[in-house]
C-alpha positions as CSV (number, residue, x, y, z in Angstrom):
1,M,0.0,0.0,0.0
2,N,1.5,3.3,-1.0
3,K,1.6,6.4,1.2
4,R,-1.1,8.2,-0.7
5,S,-3.5,5.2,-0.1
6,K,-2.7,5.1,3.6
7,T,-3.5,8.8,3.8
8,I,-6.8,8.3,2.2
9,I,-7.7,5.4,4.4
10,A,-6.7,7.3,7.5
11,S,-9.1,10.1,6.5
12,I,-12.1,8.3,5.1
13,V,-14.3,5.9,7.0
14,V,-13.0,2.5,6.0
15,C,-14.8,0.5,8.6
16,L,-18.5,0.8,8.9
17,P,-19.3,0.5,12.6
18,L,-20.4,3.9,13.6
19,L,-20.2,5.2,10.0
20,W,-23.6,6.7,10.2
21,A,-22.9,8.9,13.2
22,M,-22.7,11.6,10.7
23,T,-26.1,12.6,9.3
24,P,-25.7,15.1,6.4
25,A,-28.2,17.9,6.7
26,A,-28.0,19.0,3.1
27,D,-27.0,17.8,-0.3
28,S,-24.3,20.4,-0.7
29,P,-20.9,19.5,0.7
30,N,-20.3,23.2,1.2
31,D,-23.4,23.7,3.3
32,S,-22.4,24.8,6.8
33,K,-24.7,22.2,8.2
34,S,-22.7,19.4,6.6
35,T,-19.6,19.9,8.7
36,T,-21.0,17.6,11.5
37,Q,-18.3,15.7,13.3
38,L,-18.1,12.1,12.2
39,T,-17.2,9.3,14.6
40,R,-15.1,6.7,12.9
41,L,-13.2,3.5,13.6
42,D,-9.5,3.8,12.8
43,T,-8.6,0.6,10.9
44,T,-5.0,0.6,12.1
45,T,-5.6,1.0,15.9
46,T,-9.4,0.3,16.2
47,A,-9.5,3.5,18.3
48,M,-12.5,5.7,18.1
49,T,-11.7,9.2,16.8
50,T,-13.6,12.2,15.4
51,H,-12.9,13.8,12.2
52,N,-14.3,17.0,10.6
53,W,-14.8,16.7,6.9
54,S,-15.1,20.4,6.2
55,N,-11.5,21.2,5.1
56,D,-10.4,21.2,1.5
57,S,-7.8,18.5,2.0
58,D,-10.4,15.9,3.1
59,Q,-12.8,16.9,0.4
60,Q,-10.0,16.3,-2.2
61,R,-9.3,12.9,-0.8
62,L,-13.0,12.0,-1.1
63,E,-12.9,13.2,-4.7
64,T,-9.9,10.9,-5.3
65,V,-11.8,7.9,-4.1
66,L,-14.9,8.9,-6.1
67,S,-12.8,9.3,-9.3
68,R,-11.3,5.9,-8.8
69,M,-14.8,4.3,-8.5
70,N,-15.9,6.2,-11.6
71,Q,-12.9,4.8,-13.5
72,R,-13.8,1.3,-12.4
73,L,-17.4,1.7,-13.6
74,E,-16.2,3.1,-16.9
75,Q,-14.2,-0.1,-17.4
76,D,-17.0,-2.4,-16.1
77,M,-20.6,-1.1,-15.7
78,S,-21.4,-4.2,-13.7
79,D,-18.8,-3.4,-11.0
80,Y,-21.4,-3.3,-8.3
81,E,-18.8,-3.0,-5.6
82,A,-17.6,0.3,-7.1
83,Q,-21.1,1.6,-7.3
84,L,-21.7,0.7,-3.6
85,I,-18.5,2.6,-2.6
86,K,-19.5,5.5,-4.8
87,G,-22.8,5.8,-2.9
88,I,-21.0,5.7,0.4
89,V,-18.5,8.4,-0.7
90,Y,-21.4,10.6,-1.8
91,F,-22.9,10.2,1.7
92,Q,-19.6,11.1,3.4
93,H,-19.4,14.1,1.0
94,G,-22.7,15.4,2.4
95,Q,-24.6,14.5,-0.7
96,R,-27.2,12.3,0.9
97,Q,-29.8,12.3,-1.8
98,Q,-27.2,11.6,-4.5
99,A,-26.0,8.7,-2.4
100,I,-29.5,7.3,-2.0
101,D,-30.1,7.7,-5.7
102,E,-26.9,5.8,-6.5
103,L,-27.8,2.9,-4.2
104,T,-31.3,2.8,-5.5
105,R,-30.0,2.3,-9.0
106,L,-27.6,-0.4,-7.6
107,A,-30.4,-2.2,-5.8
108,Q,-32.4,-2.2,-9.0
109,R,-29.5,-3.6,-11.1
110,A,-28.5,-6.1,-8.4
111,P,-31.6,-6.9,-6.4
112,T,-30.0,-9.7,-4.4
113,F,-27.1,-7.4,-3.2
114,H,-28.4,-7.4,0.4
115,L,-25.6,-5.1,1.7
116,A,-26.6,-2.4,-0.8
117,H,-30.2,-2.6,0.4
118,L,-29.2,-2.3,4.0
119,I,-26.9,0.7,3.6
120,R,-29.5,2.4,1.4
121,A,-32.1,1.9,4.2
122,D,-29.8,3.4,6.7
123,M,-29.2,6.5,4.5
124,I,-32.9,7.0,4.1
125,S,-33.6,6.8,7.8
126,S,-30.5,8.8,8.9
127,P,-32.4,12.2,9.2
128,F,-35.0,10.7,11.5
129,V,-33.3,8.0,13.5
130,N,-30.0,8.0,15.3
131,V,-28.4,5.1,13.3
132,S,-25.2,4.3,15.1
133,D,-24.4,1.3,13.0
134,I,-25.4,-0.6,9.9
135,G,-28.8,-2.3,10.2
136,Q,-29.9,-0.3,13.3
137,P,-29.0,-3.1,15.8
138,G,-31.2,-1.6,18.5
139,L,-34.2,-2.5,16.5
140,L,-33.2,-6.1,16.0
141,V,-34.4,-8.5,18.7
142,D,-34.0,-11.7,16.7
143,N,-30.5,-13.2,17.2
144,R,-30.4,-14.7,13.8
145,K,-31.1,-11.4,12.2
146,Q,-28.4,-9.8,14.3
147,E,-26.0,-12.5,13.0
148,I,-26.9,-11.7,9.4
149,V,-26.5,-8.0,9.9
150,S,-23.1,-8.5,11.7
151,A,-21.9,-10.6,8.7
152,L,-23.0,-7.8,6.3
153,R,-21.0,-5.3,8.3
154,H,-18.0,-7.5,8.0
155,E,-18.5,-7.7,4.2
156,A,-18.8,-3.9,4.0
157,M,-15.6,-3.4,5.9
158,M,-13.7,-5.8,3.6
159,R,-15.0,-4.2,0.5
160,L,-14.2,-0.7,1.7
161,Q,-10.7,-1.6,2.8
162,A,-9.9,-3.1,-0.6
163,S,-11.5,-0.3,-2.6
164,L,-9.8,2.5,-0.7
165,S,-6.3,0.8,-0.9
166,P,-5.9,-0.2,-4.5
167,V,-3.1,-2.5,-5.7
168,D,0.3,-0.9,-5.9
169,T,1.4,-1.7,-9.4
170,T,5.0,-1.0,-8.5
171,K,5.0,-4.2,-6.5
172,V,4.1,-7.8,-7.3
173,P,3.2,-10.9,-5.2
174,V,6.5,-12.8,-4.6
175,Q,4.3,-15.9,-5.0
176,L,4.3,-15.4,-8.8
177,L,8.0,-15.8,-9.5
178,N,7.6,-17.0,-13.1
179,M,4.6,-17.8,-15.3
180,G,5.4,-20.2,-18.2
181,R,4.2,-19.4,-21.7
182,N,1.2,-21.8,-21.3
183,T,0.2,-20.2,-17.9
184,Q,-1.4,-17.0,-19.0
185,T,-3.4,-16.3,-15.8
186,A,-2.7,-16.8,-12.1
187,L,-5.1,-16.3,-9.2
188,I,-3.9,-15.1,-5.8
189,V,-6.1,-15.3,-2.7
190,D,-5.5,-13.1,0.3
191,K,-7.6,-14.6,3.1
192,S,-7.0,-11.7,5.5
193,R,-8.4,-9.2,3.1
194,H,-11.0,-11.5,1.5
195,R,-9.7,-10.7,-1.9
196,L,-8.9,-12.6,-5.1
197,Y,-6.3,-11.0,-7.4
198,V,-6.0,-11.8,-11.1
199,Y,-2.6,-11.6,-12.7
200,Q,-1.7,-12.1,-16.3
201,R,1.6,-13.2,-17.9
202,K,3.3,-10.2,-19.5
203,G,6.3,-11.8,-21.2
204,D,9.6,-13.5,-20.6
205,D,11.7,-12.0,-17.8
206,Q,8.9,-9.6,-16.8
207,P,6.8,-9.5,-13.7
208,P,3.1,-10.5,-14.2
209,E,0.6,-7.8,-14.8
210,F,-2.3,-7.0,-12.4
211,I,-5.7,-7.3,-14.1
212,R,-8.2,-6.7,-11.4
213,D,-9.4,-8.0,-8.0
214,F,-12.6,-9.3,-6.4
215,Y,-14.3,-9.7,-3.0
216,I,-14.4,-13.4,-1.9
217,S,-15.8,-15.5,0.9
218,T,-13.6,-18.2,2.6
219,G,-14.1,-20.9,5.2
220,R,-16.2,-20.3,8.3
221,A,-13.2,-21.1,10.6
222,T,-10.1,-19.0,10.4
223,G,-6.6,-20.5,10.0
224,N,-5.0,-23.0,7.6
225,K,-6.9,-26.2,6.8
226,S,-5.5,-29.4,8.2
227,N,-8.4,-31.8,8.7
228,E,-11.5,-32.9,6.8
229,G,-14.5,-31.0,8.0
230,D,-12.6,-28.3,9.9
231,L,-14.3,-25.5,7.7
232,R,-11.0,-23.8,7.0
233,T,-9.6,-22.7,3.6
234,P,-6.2,-24.2,2.9
235,E,-3.1,-22.2,2.2
236,G,-0.6,-23.1,-0.4
237,V,0.0,-23.5,-4.1
238,Y,-2.8,-25.2,-5.9
239,F,-4.0,-25.8,-9.4
240,I,-7.4,-25.8,-11.1
241,T,-8.1,-29.4,-12.1
242,S,-11.4,-29.2,-14.0
243,F,-14.6,-27.3,-14.5
244,I,-18.1,-28.4,-13.3
245,P,-20.9,-26.5,-15.2
246,D,-24.0,-25.1,-13.6
247,E,-26.4,-27.8,-14.6
248,K,-24.3,-30.5,-12.8
249,L,-24.1,-28.6,-9.5
250,P,-26.4,-28.0,-6.5
251,E,-27.7,-24.4,-6.5
252,K,-25.4,-23.3,-3.7
253,Y,-22.4,-23.5,-6.1
254,G,-23.9,-20.9,-8.4
255,I,-23.0,-20.7,-12.1
256,G,-20.1,-23.1,-11.9
257,A,-17.2,-24.6,-10.0
258,F,-13.4,-25.1,-10.5
259,P,-12.0,-27.9,-8.3
260,T,-8.4,-27.6,-7.1
261,N,-5.8,-30.2,-6.3
262,Y,-6.0,-29.9,-2.5
263,P,-4.5,-31.7,-0.8
264,N,-1.3,-31.2,-2.9
265,A,1.9,-33.2,-2.4
266,F,3.1,-31.0,0.4
267,D,-0.3,-31.2,2.2
268,Q,-0.2,-35.0,1.9
269,R,3.4,-35.0,3.3
270,L,2.1,-33.1,6.4
271,G,-0.8,-35.5,6.8
272,K,-3.6,-33.1,5.9
273,T,-7.0,-34.6,5.1
274,G,-10.1,-33.6,3.3
275,D,-10.8,-32.6,-0.3
276,G,-13.3,-30.8,-2.4
277,I,-11.8,-27.3,-2.2
278,W,-13.2,-25.4,-5.1
279,L,-13.4,-21.9,-6.5
280,H,-17.1,-21.5,-7.2
281,G,-20.1,-19.1,-7.5
282,T,-23.0,-18.2,-5.2
283,D,-26.6,-19.4,-4.7
284,R,-28.7,-17.1,-6.9
285,I,-30.8,-15.9,-4.0
286,Y,-27.7,-14.0,-2.8
287,Y,-25.4,-11.6,-4.7
288,S,-22.5,-12.5,-2.4
289,R,-21.8,-14.4,0.8
290,P,-20.3,-13.1,4.1
291,P,-16.5,-13.1,4.4
292,L,-16.4,-16.2,6.6
293,D,-19.2,-18.4,5.2
294,S,-17.9,-21.4,3.2
295,E,-16.9,-24.9,4.2
296,G,-13.4,-24.2,3.0
297,C,-13.9,-23.2,-0.6
298,V,-13.2,-19.8,-2.2
299,V,-16.5,-18.2,-3.2
300,L,-17.1,-15.4,-5.7
301,S,-20.3,-13.8,-6.7
302,N,-21.8,-15.3,-9.9
303,S,-21.2,-12.0,-11.7
304,D,-17.5,-11.9,-10.7
305,L,-16.9,-15.6,-11.5
306,H,-18.4,-15.0,-14.9
307,K,-15.9,-12.2,-15.6
308,I,-12.9,-14.5,-15.1
309,Q,-14.2,-17.9,-16.1
310,H,-12.7,-17.6,-19.6
311,L,-9.3,-16.9,-18.1
312,I,-9.1,-20.1,-16.1
313,K,-7.5,-23.2,-17.7
314,P,-8.0,-26.5,-16.0
315,G,-4.7,-28.3,-15.4
316,V,-2.7,-25.1,-15.8
317,T,-4.1,-22.1,-13.9
318,P,-2.5,-21.8,-10.4
319,V,-4.5,-20.7,-7.3
320,V,-2.1,-19.5,-4.6
321,I,-3.9,-19.1,-1.3
322,A,-2.2,-17.2,1.5
323,D,-3.3,-15.7,4.8
324,R,-1.5,-12.5,3.6
325,I,0.2,-11.8,0.3
326,D,3.9,-10.9,0.3
327,W,4.3,-7.9,-1.9
328,V,7.8,-7.1,-3.2
329,D,9.3,-4.6,-5.6
330,H,10.4,-5.7,-9.1
331,Q,14.1,-5.8,-8.1
332,Q,13.4,-8.2,-5.2
333,W,11.2,-10.3,-7.4
334,Q,13.9,-10.6,-10.0
335,Q,16.5,-11.5,-7.5
336,V,14.6,-14.4,-6.0
337,R,13.4,-15.5,-9.4
338,Q,17.0,-15.7,-10.8
339,E,18.2,-17.6,-7.8
340,V,15.6,-20.4,-8.3
341,L,15.9,-20.4,-12.1
342,G,19.7,-20.8,-11.7
343,S,19.3,-23.7,-9.3
344,L,16.8,-25.4,-11.7
345,D,19.1,-25.1,-14.7
346,Q,22.2,-26.3,-12.7
347,W,20.2,-29.3,-11.6
348,R,19.4,-30.0,-15.3
349,Q,23.0,-29.6,-16.4
350,D,24.4,-31.9,-13.6
351,W,21.7,-34.5,-14.3
352,E,22.6,-34.4,-18.0
353,S,26.3,-34.8,-17.2
354,M,25.6,-38.2,-15.6
355,D,27.8,-37.2,-12.6
356,V,25.7,-38.8,-9.8
357,S,27.5,-36.9,-7.1
358,K,26.8,-33.5,-8.6
359,Y,23.2,-34.5,-9.5
360,L,22.4,-35.7,-6.0
361,S,23.9,-32.5,-4.5
362,H,20.7,-30.8,-5.6
363,Y,18.5,-32.9,-3.4
364,S,17.7,-32.3,0.3
365,R,18.3,-35.0,2.8
366,S,14.6,-34.6,3.7
367,F,13.6,-35.4,0.0
368,W,10.7,-37.5,-0.8
369,S,9.0,-38.8,-3.9
370,G,6.3,-41.4,-3.8
371,R,7.8,-44.4,-2.0
372,H,11.3,-42.9,-2.1
373,D,13.3,-41.0,0.5
374,Y,16.8,-39.5,-0.1
375,S,18.6,-42.8,0.5
376,S,16.4,-44.9,-1.8
377,W,16.5,-42.2,-4.4
378,Q,20.3,-42.2,-4.3
379,T,20.3,-45.9,-4.9
380,Y,17.7,-45.8,-7.6
381,K,19.3,-43.0,-9.6
382,S,22.8,-44.5,-9.3
383,R,21.5,-47.7,-10.8
384,V,19.7,-46.0,-13.6
385,I,22.7,-43.8,-14.7
386,R,24.9,-46.9,-14.9
387,Q,22.7,-48.0,-17.8
388,K,23.1,-44.8,-19.8
389,S,25.7,-44.0,-22.5
390,F,24.2,-40.5,-22.9
391,Q,21.2,-38.4,-21.8
392,K,19.9,-35.1,-22.9
393,I,17.5,-33.1,-20.8
394,G,15.5,-30.1,-21.9
395,I,13.1,-28.1,-19.8
396,S,10.6,-25.5,-21.0
397,D,7.4,-23.7,-20.1
398,I,8.8,-23.0,-16.6
399,S,6.5,-21.7,-13.9
400,L,7.7,-20.9,-10.4
401,F,5.4,-20.2,-7.4
402,Y,6.7,-19.2,-4.0
403,Y,4.8,-21.0,-1.3
404,P,3.1,-18.8,1.4
405,K,5.4,-18.9,4.4
406,Q,2.5,-19.1,6.8
407,A,1.7,-22.4,5.1
408,S,5.2,-23.8,5.1
409,S,6.1,-23.1,8.8
410,G,8.2,-20.1,7.8
411,K,10.4,-22.1,5.4
412,D,11.4,-20.9,1.9
413,L,9.6,-23.2,-0.5
414,V,9.1,-22.8,-4.3
415,V,7.0,-25.0,-6.6
416,A,8.5,-25.4,-10.0
417,R,6.4,-26.8,-12.9
418,F,7.7,-27.4,-16.4
419,I,7.8,-29.6,-19.4
420,Q,10.7,-32.1,-19.3
421,D,12.0,-33.5,-22.6
422,Y,14.2,-36.5,-21.7
423,R,16.4,-38.3,-24.3
424,S,18.8,-41.2,-23.7
425,N,20.2,-44.3,-25.4
426,N,17.4,-46.5,-24.0
427,F,14.5,-44.2,-23.0
428,N,12.8,-41.1,-24.3
429,S,9.9,-39.1,-22.9
430,E,8.2,-35.7,-22.6
431,T,6.2,-35.1,-19.5
432,G,5.0,-32.5,-17.1
433,K,7.3,-32.3,-14.0
434,Q,6.9,-30.7,-10.6
435,L,9.7,-30.0,-8.1
436,Y,9.5,-28.4,-4.7
437,F,12.6,-26.4,-3.9
438,G,13.5,-25.6,-0.3
439,K,16.2,-23.1,0.7
440,E,18.9,-24.7,2.9
441,Q,21.9,-22.6,4.0
442,D,21.5,-20.3,1.0
443,H,21.1,-23.1,-1.5
444,W,17.9,-24.2,-3.2
445,R,17.5,-27.9,-2.9
446,I,14.8,-30.3,-4.1
447,V,12.6,-31.6,-1.4
448,Y,10.0,-33.2,-3.7
449,E,9.8,-34.5,-7.2
450,G,6.8,-35.8,-9.1
451,R,4.6,-35.5,-12.1
452,A,2.6,-32.3,-12.7
453,L,-1.1,-32.5,-13.1
């Protein structure tokens, strides 16, 4: 997040509890009555403060946010989140009727967007009722209704935080170290922000390009998935395996579902259980679901899933899920990328040389592959190489994905996927290969080897 974004967030209401303590008395932001002090919740300290929105600097910041939302709507008229934020900014700008009109249009276009309806109702009632929070909790006596409204407040907070702190395009997720030529799109999930980021391959030796981001729901329970039925969303590097169309799914999955390969090889090594972690849509009676509402899947609105569906390629598209994304500048990204690419190519050269000692030096003592550990792998490869008079190894279409550190117990781990072209005197093959590199004493060594999907 850049300094400018932080300034905007510090000045605008980015968390909705007590948002409506300010009741604009006029539609003109310059009206003397519209300088009411606003109680807000500071997102960095959760401390209650008051802020007066009458000075020029704050009005300019509101205009900046409004301009950004208008740009989003120009690019996509069905960006309902941008329209929601636009209405909230109007309200904070003292333009109550314009805010209500904006959310009325939104409610008409997206009638199942319950959050928009709730905020619009609060805006309408604000001159007559002291609304201290979204949904007027003092009027709700039913516990279930209070739970629903609380979930909507959480959704509002997540949408506002993301909309008011846009992606810094001078930085890139370190998780996307290299996207092979066949991997045109990558999906990155930030569980802490309930956001899915879409990146596109830009070219050889270039960082991937940010396309857009979307609000998502994740598992009802927080933390990293470990057991079947724990209602948590897993963290790690995964790949889309297939697509299940609408007509073959129960209604709760919306317009379609993309299963992932959870549990992956690393998950299985850790003894994790469960399956059925999908990227999917939403039941049509809802526009979206609360932030913590799935059984472990990553859930988009049907509208948003439709926008990216054509970009997802089963068997190829990665889905990296992290508690928090690690953003780095392009220089840092290039440095880590070159280290891993260099280790990968040196492994290839030493394997091709048929020098068993050099080849095995690229493997960790904690290595595993199917039934093999390091010792049995050493025996197996030594026997195979004795049968060779020559071997030629080519690798292409290389993708590198840095494993989220929270999911790897703080260890540096990179998943490498590529096409391996193997030629020798007695065996030839071309296959998809997957290696897990772990960093050990400043050296990247292979901790797992197997076939790619």
